[in-house]
ZADO-1210 file (C-alpha; in nm, 4 decimals, padded with zeros to 6 digits):
<atoms>
<atom x="06.3469" y="-09.1334" z="04.2576" code="MET" pos="1"/>
<atom x="06.2476" y="-09.0053" z="04.5899" code="ALA" pos="2"/>
<atom x="06.4966" y="-08.6894" z="04.5205" code="ALA" pos="3"/>
<atom x="06.4004" y="-08.6197" z="04.1916" code="ASP" pos="4"/>
<atom x="05.9857" y="-08.6292" z="04.3459" code="ASN" pos="5"/>
<atom x="06.1369" y="-08.3494" z="04.6505" code="ASP" pos="6"/>
<atom x="06.2306" y="-08.1811" z="04.3148" code="LYS" pos="7"/>
<atom x="05.8973" y="-08.1492" z="04.1568" code="THR" pos="8"/>
<atom x="05.7044" y="-08.0850" z="04.4056" code="GLN" pos="9"/>
<atom x="05.9219" y="-07.7739" z="04.5330" code="ILE" pos="10"/>
<atom x="05.8736" y="-07.6483" z="04.1286" code="GLN" pos="11"/>
<atom x="05.5204" y="-07.7223" z="04.1491" code="SER" pos="12"/>
<atom x="05.4975" y="-07.5609" z="04.4682" code="ALA" pos="13"/>
<atom x="05.6885" y="-07.2487" z="04.3365" code="GLU" pos="14"/>
<atom x="05.4752" y="-07.2254" z="03.9728" code="THR" pos="15"/>
<atom x="05.1632" y="-07.2638" z="04.2095" code="ALA" pos="16"/>
<atom x="05.2263" y="-06.9713" z="04.4066" code="GLU" pos="17"/>
<atom x="05.2877" y="-06.7196" z="04.1231" code="PRO" pos="18"/>
<atom x="04.9738" y="-06.7999" z="03.9179" code="LYS" pos="19"/>
<atom x="04.7628" y="-06.6424" z="04.1865" code="PRO" pos="20"/>
<atom x="05.0087" y="-06.3931" z="04.2404" code="ALA" pos="21"/>
<atom x="04.9047" y="-06.3106" z="03.9120" code="ALA" pos="22"/>
<atom x="04.5487" y="-06.3687" z="03.9137" code="LYS" pos="23"/>
<atom x="04.5181" y="-06.1532" z="04.1523" code="LYS" pos="24"/>
<atom x="04.6998" y="-05.8248" z="03.9497" code="SER" pos="25"/>
<atom x="04.5457" y="-05.8723" z="03.6516" code="ASN" pos="26"/>
<atom x="04.2043" y="-05.8866" z="03.7760" code="LYS" pos="27"/>
<atom x="04.3355" y="-05.5547" z="04.0100" code="LEU" pos="28"/>
<atom x="04.4746" y="-05.4205" z="03.6685" code="LEU" pos="29"/>
<atom x="04.1286" y="-05.4743" z="03.5371" code="LEU" pos="30"/>
<atom x="03.9480" y="-05.2835" z="03.8006" code="PHE" pos="31"/>
<atom x="04.1859" y="-04.9833" z="03.7672" code="GLY" pos="32"/>
<atom x="04.1518" y="-04.9573" z="03.4285" code="GLY" pos="33"/>
<atom x="03.7837" y="-04.9655" z="03.4705" code="ILE" pos="34"/>
<atom x="03.8210" y="-04.7237" z="03.7295" code="GLY" pos="35"/>
<atom x="03.9936" y="-04.5083" z="03.5824" code="VAL" pos="36"/>
<atom x="03.8355" y="-04.5332" z="03.2163" code="GLY" pos="37"/>
<atom x="03.4906" y="-04.4025" z="03.4180" code="LEU" pos="38"/>
<atom x="03.7028" y="-04.1191" z="03.5980" code="LEU" pos="39"/>
<atom x="03.7724" y="-03.9844" z="03.2583" code="VAL" pos="40"/>
<atom x="03.3678" y="-04.0652" z="03.0944" code="ILE" pos="41"/>
<atom x="03.2663" y="-03.8964" z="03.4004" code="GLY" pos="42"/>
<atom x="03.5204" y="-03.5935" z="03.3563" code="VAL" pos="43"/>
<atom x="03.4214" y="-03.5675" z="03.0061" code="ALA" pos="44"/>
<atom x="03.0968" y="-03.5627" z="03.0824" code="LEU" pos="45"/>
<atom x="03.1105" y="-03.2830" z="03.2758" code="ALA" pos="46"/>
<atom x="03.2991" y="-03.0874" z="03.0734" code="VAL" pos="47"/>
<atom x="03.1041" y="-03.1154" z="02.7960" code="PHE" pos="48"/>
<atom x="02.7494" y="-03.1473" z="02.8470" code="VAL" pos="49"/>
<atom x="02.6603" y="-03.0993" z="03.2320" code="LEU" pos="50"/>
<atom x="02.9047" y="-02.6857" z="03.2361" code="LYS" pos="51"/>
<atom x="02.7432" y="-02.5985" z="02.8661" code="PRO" pos="52"/>
<atom x="02.3918" y="-02.6625" z="03.0583" code="MET" pos="53"/>
<atom x="02.4998" y="-02.4861" z="03.4211" code="LEU" pos="54"/>
<atom x="02.6200" y="-02.1593" z="03.2085" code="ALA" pos="55"/>
<atom x="02.2830" y="-02.1623" z="02.9940" code="GLY" pos="56"/>
<atom x="02.1070" y="-02.1461" z="03.2936" code="GLY" pos="57"/>
<atom x="02.3343" y="-01.8923" z="03.4911" code="GLU" pos="58"/>
<atom x="02.2425" y="-01.6400" z="03.1611" code="GLU" pos="59"/>
<atom x="01.8743" y="-01.7164" z="03.1673" code="ALA" pos="60"/>
<atom x="01.9064" y="-01.6670" z="03.5397" code="LYS" pos="61"/>
<atom x="02.0568" y="-01.3089" z="03.4391" code="ALA" pos="62"/>
<atom x="01.7663" y="-01.2229" z="03.1803" code="GLY" pos="63"/>
<atom x="01.5077" y="-01.2778" z="03.3573" code="SER" pos="64"/>
<atom x="01.6564" y="-01.0422" z="03.6926" code="ALA" pos="65"/>
<atom x="01.7320" y="-00.7962" z="03.4097" code="LYS" pos="66"/>
<atom x="01.3587" y="-00.8464" z="03.2121" code="LYS" pos="67"/>
<atom x="01.2021" y="-00.8286" z="03.6036" code="THR" pos="68"/>
<atom x="01.3689" y="-00.4928" z="03.6523" code="GLU" pos="69"/>
<atom x="01.2844" y="-00.3244" z="03.3327" code="LYS" pos="70"/>
<atom x="00.9221" y="-00.4061" z="03.4220" code="SER" pos="71"/>
<atom x="00.9242" y="-00.3686" z="03.7797" code="ASP" pos="72"/>
<atom x="01.0606" y="00.0200" z="03.6780" code="THR" pos="73"/>
<atom x="00.8268" y="00.0897" z="03.4156" code="LYS" pos="74"/>
<atom x="00.4950" y="-00.0588" z="03.6143" code="SER" pos="75"/>
<atom x="00.5553" y="-00.0678" z="03.9301" code="GLY" pos="76"/>
<atom x="00.4546" y="-00.4488" z="04.0741" code="HIS" pos="77"/>
<atom x="00.5848" y="-00.6995" z="03.7692" code="GLY" pos="78"/>
<atom x="00.2914" y="-00.7491" z="03.6165" code="ASP" pos="79"/>
<atom x="00.2704" y="-00.5993" z="03.2686" code="LYS" pos="80"/>
<atom x="00.6521" y="-00.5013" z="03.0525" code="LYS" pos="81"/>
<atom x="00.7130" y="-00.3348" z="02.7095" code="SER" pos="82"/>
<atom x="01.0472" y="-00.4174" z="02.5712" code="GLU" pos="83"/>
<atom x="01.2366" y="-00.4358" z="02.2340" code="SER" pos="84"/>
<atom x="01.3196" y="-00.7870" z="02.1205" code="LYS" pos="85"/>
<atom x="01.5133" y="-00.8134" z="01.7969" code="PRO" pos="86"/>
<atom x="01.3170" y="-01.0385" z="01.5214" code="LYS" pos="87"/>
<atom x="01.4330" y="-01.1692" z="01.2538" code="SER" pos="88"/>
<atom x="01.3120" y="-01.1884" z="00.8649" code="ASP" pos="89"/>
<atom x="01.4833" y="-01.3730" z="00.6518" code="HIS" pos="90"/>
<atom x="01.8148" y="-01.2755" z="00.8360" code="GLY" pos="91"/>
<atom x="01.7261" y="-00.9352" z="00.9047" code="LYS" pos="92"/>
<atom x="01.7601" y="-00.7970" z="01.2217" code="ALA" pos="93"/>
<atom x="01.4799" y="-00.4853" z="01.3412" code="SER" pos="94"/>
<atom x="01.3796" y="-00.3394" z="01.6716" code="ASP" pos="95"/>
<atom x="00.9566" y="-00.5184" z="01.7722" code="ALA" pos="96"/>
<atom x="00.8037" y="-00.4451" z="02.1095" code="ILE" pos="97"/>
<atom x="00.6159" y="-00.6854" z="02.2617" code="VAL" pos="98"/>
<atom x="00.4284" y="-00.6145" z="02.5684" code="TYR" pos="99"/>
<atom x="00.3035" y="-00.8705" z="02.7981" code="SER" pos="100"/>
<atom x="-00.0151" y="-00.8814" z="02.9871" code="ILE" pos="101"/>
<atom x="00.0019" y="-01.1334" z="03.2261" code="LYS" pos="102"/>
<atom x="-00.2143" y="-01.3820" z="03.4459" code="ASP" pos="103"/>
<atom x="-00.5954" y="-01.3280" z="03.2393" code="ILE" pos="104"/>
<atom x="-00.8267" y="-01.5944" z="03.4429" code="VAL" pos="105"/>
<atom x="-01.1515" y="-01.7144" z="03.3158" code="VAL" pos="106"/>
<atom x="-01.3684" y="-01.9689" z="03.3650" code="ASN" pos="107"/>
<atom x="-01.4841" y="-02.1160" z="03.0713" code="PRO" pos="108"/>
<atom x="-01.8710" y="-02.1803" z="02.8742" code="ALA" pos="109"/>
<atom x="-02.0366" y="-02.4527" z="02.9967" code="GLY" pos="110"/>
<atom x="-01.8410" y="-02.5125" z="03.3310" code="THR" pos="111"/>
<atom x="-02.0228" y="-02.3398" z="03.5937" code="ALA" pos="112"/>
<atom x="-01.7331" y="-02.2104" z="03.7563" code="GLY" pos="113"/>
<atom x="-01.5661" y="-02.5279" z="03.8670" code="SER" pos="114"/>
<atom x="-01.2453" y="-02.5143" z="03.5706" code="ARG" pos="115"/>
<atom x="-01.0595" y="-02.1975" z="03.4959" code="PHE" pos="116"/>
<atom x="-00.8138" y="-02.1214" z="03.2520" code="LEU" pos="117"/>
<atom x="-00.5141" y="-01.8541" z="03.3103" code="SER" pos="118"/>
<atom x="-00.3544" y="-01.7364" z="03.0733" code="VAL" pos="119"/>
<atom x="-00.0512" y="-01.4403" z="02.9683" code="SER" pos="120"/>
<atom x="-00.0422" y="-01.3100" z="02.6435" code="PHE" pos="121"/>
<atom x="00.2765" y="-01.1490" z="02.4497" code="GLY" pos="122"/>
<atom x="00.1506" y="-00.8858" z="02.1683" code="PHE" pos="123"/>
<atom x="00.3902" y="-00.7474" z="01.9523" code="GLU" pos="124"/>
<atom x="00.4003" y="-00.3451" z="01.8771" code="LEU" pos="125"/>
<atom x="00.4787" y="-00.2218" z="01.5357" code="GLU" pos="126"/>
<atom x="00.5493" y="00.1271" z="01.7322" code="SER" pos="127"/>
<atom x="00.7130" y="00.2820" z="02.1000" code="PRO" pos="128"/>
<atom x="00.3100" y="00.4950" z="02.1008" code="GLY" pos="129"/>
<atom x="00.0827" y="00.1686" z="02.0785" code="LEU" pos="130"/>
<atom x="00.3071" y="00.0032" z="02.3667" code="ALA" pos="131"/>
<atom x="00.1704" y="00.3358" z="02.5277" code="THR" pos="132"/>
<atom x="-00.1739" y="00.3324" z="02.4443" code="GLU" pos="133"/>
<atom x="-00.1329" y="-00.0529" z="02.5079" code="PHE" pos="134"/>
<atom x="-00.0483" y="00.0615" z="02.8977" code="GLU" pos="135"/>
<atom x="-00.2902" y="00.3402" z="02.9561" code="ALA" pos="136"/>
<atom x="-00.5720" y="00.1307" z="02.8170" code="ARG" pos="137"/>
<atom x="-00.4839" y="-00.2135" z="02.9694" code="GLU" pos="138"/>
<atom x="-00.8196" y="-00.2366" z="03.1661" code="PRO" pos="139"/>
<atom x="-01.0263" y="-00.2034" z="02.8546" code="ILE" pos="140"/>
<atom x="-00.7397" y="-00.4962" z="02.6898" code="VAL" pos="141"/>
<atom x="-00.7495" y="-00.6595" z="02.9648" code="ARG" pos="142"/>
<atom x="-01.1787" y="-00.6536" z="02.9301" code="ASP" pos="143"/>
<atom x="-01.1131" y="-00.7743" z="02.5837" code="VAL" pos="144"/>
<atom x="-00.9215" y="-01.0961" z="02.6216" code="LEU" pos="145"/>
<atom x="-01.1969" y="-01.2084" z="02.9084" code="ILE" pos="146"/>
<atom x="-01.4732" y="-01.1498" z="02.6635" code="THR" pos="147"/>
<atom x="-01.3177" y="-01.3576" z="02.4138" code="ILE" pos="148"/>
<atom x="-01.1382" y="-01.5877" z="02.6438" code="LEU" pos="149"/>
<atom x="-01.4413" y="-01.6416" z="02.8540" code="SER" pos="150"/>
<atom x="-01.6662" y="-01.6860" z="02.5567" code="SER" pos="151"/>
<atom x="-01.4852" y="-02.0426" z="02.5049" code="LYS" pos="152"/>
<atom x="-01.6043" y="-02.3623" z="02.5722" code="THR" pos="153"/>
<atom x="-01.3062" y="-02.6758" z="02.6970" code="LEU" pos="154"/>
<atom x="-01.3013" y="-02.8512" z="02.3756" code="ALA" pos="155"/>
<atom x="-01.2186" y="-02.5262" z="02.2068" code="ASP" pos="156"/>
<atom x="-00.9720" y="-02.4120" z="02.4075" code="LEU" pos="157"/>
<atom x="-00.8003" y="-02.7417" z="02.4145" code="THR" pos="158"/>
<atom x="-00.8251" y="-02.7506" z="02.0448" code="ASP" pos="159"/>
<atom x="-00.4886" y="-02.6661" z="01.8697" code="ALA" pos="160"/>
<atom x="-00.6406" y="-02.5079" z="01.5705" code="LYS" pos="161"/>
<atom x="-00.8823" y="-02.3452" z="01.7389" code="HIS" pos="162"/>
<atom x="-00.6663" y="-02.1636" z="01.9705" code="LYS" pos="163"/>
<atom x="-00.5000" y="-02.0204" z="01.7019" code="GLU" pos="164"/>
<atom x="-00.8695" y="-01.8562" z="01.5782" code="VAL" pos="165"/>
<atom x="-00.8841" y="-01.7446" z="01.8986" code="MET" pos="166"/>
<atom x="-00.5119" y="-01.5174" z="01.8744" code="ARG" pos="167"/>
<atom x="-00.6672" y="-01.4322" z="01.5256" code="VAL" pos="168"/>
<atom x="-00.9857" y="-01.2864" z="01.7181" code="GLN" pos="169"/>
<atom x="-00.7807" y="-01.1107" z="01.9828" code="ILE" pos="170"/>
<atom x="-00.5798" y="-00.9237" z="01.6771" code="LYS" pos="171"/>
<atom x="-00.8889" y="-00.8410" z="01.5509" code="LYS" pos="172"/>
<atom x="-01.1132" y="-00.6908" z="01.8136" code="ARG" pos="173"/>
<atom x="-00.8536" y="-00.6061" z="01.9588" code="LEU" pos="174"/>
<atom x="-00.6928" y="-00.3865" z="01.6639" code="SER" pos="175"/>
<atom x="-01.0910" y="-00.2344" z="01.6570" code="GLN" pos="176"/>
<atom x="-01.0622" y="-00.1401" z="01.9922" code="VAL" pos="177"/>
<atom x="-00.7441" y="00.0812" z="01.9746" code="LEU" pos="178"/>
<atom x="-00.8278" y="00.1454" z="01.6252" code="ASN" pos="179"/>
<atom x="-00.4557" y="00.0584" z="01.4521" code="THR" pos="180"/>
<atom x="-00.3317" y="-00.1746" z="01.2125" code="GLU" pos="181"/>
<atom x="00.0402" y="-00.1339" z="01.4223" code="GLU" pos="182"/>
<atom x="-00.0153" y="-00.5023" z="01.6299" code="LEU" pos="183"/>
<atom x="00.2002" y="-00.7657" z="01.4336" code="ALA" pos="184"/>
<atom x="00.0705" y="-01.0492" z="01.6667" code="GLY" pos="185"/>
<atom x="-00.0510" y="-01.2122" z="01.9024" code="VAL" pos="186"/>
<atom x="00.1267" y="-01.4924" z="02.1481" code="TYR" pos="187"/>
<atom x="00.0435" y="-01.7421" z="02.4081" code="TYR" pos="188"/>
<atom x="00.3023" y="-01.6900" z="02.6975" code="THR" pos="189"/>
<atom x="00.1598" y="-01.9377" z="02.9424" code="ASP" pos="190"/>
<atom x="-00.1420" y="-02.0936" z="02.9054" code="PHE" pos="191"/>
<atom x="-00.3196" y="-02.3254" z="03.2127" code="VAL" pos="192"/>
<atom x="-00.6046" y="-02.5196" z="03.1581" code="LEU" pos="193"/>
<atom x="-00.7511" y="-02.7065" z="03.5016" code="GLN" pos="194"/>
</atoms>
């Protein structure tokens, strides 16, 4: 009987040792699988999400560098530019000229100089001749913009509906001053109120 007890103890000792080893290799396999899974997810994220985002950023940088070069050659200091952009009209592409006037800074009405508005505009023009006239008469265009913007109160400037009214006022007044009907659109390209 003592021999049977020794045999049972030896067998239980032998079978007891492999169980912890099996548990260790199961844990190792589990954590290894999780690690490989995370690695695969990271690579997929980099390929399908980050790469297109970075590629789009590089294209935007290259595009803005080209625009800056055009701007610098036309104005000398980069604060205005005239360029052609495709305009979609129910699937048809045509060339529209967009003339930019940047950094109009005014004090809104009723603020006693304690607040300011910085605005930049893009004007969609129907002819290249009008772009030349805009460039030649830019001080007059800036005066019209400053006069209209500085007459607005803070409530007017923060109301989305009134921004549309200002857009129409600017278009109407510039069409009168420049004596043209070729001003197709007025766009806010920058609007900062502080």
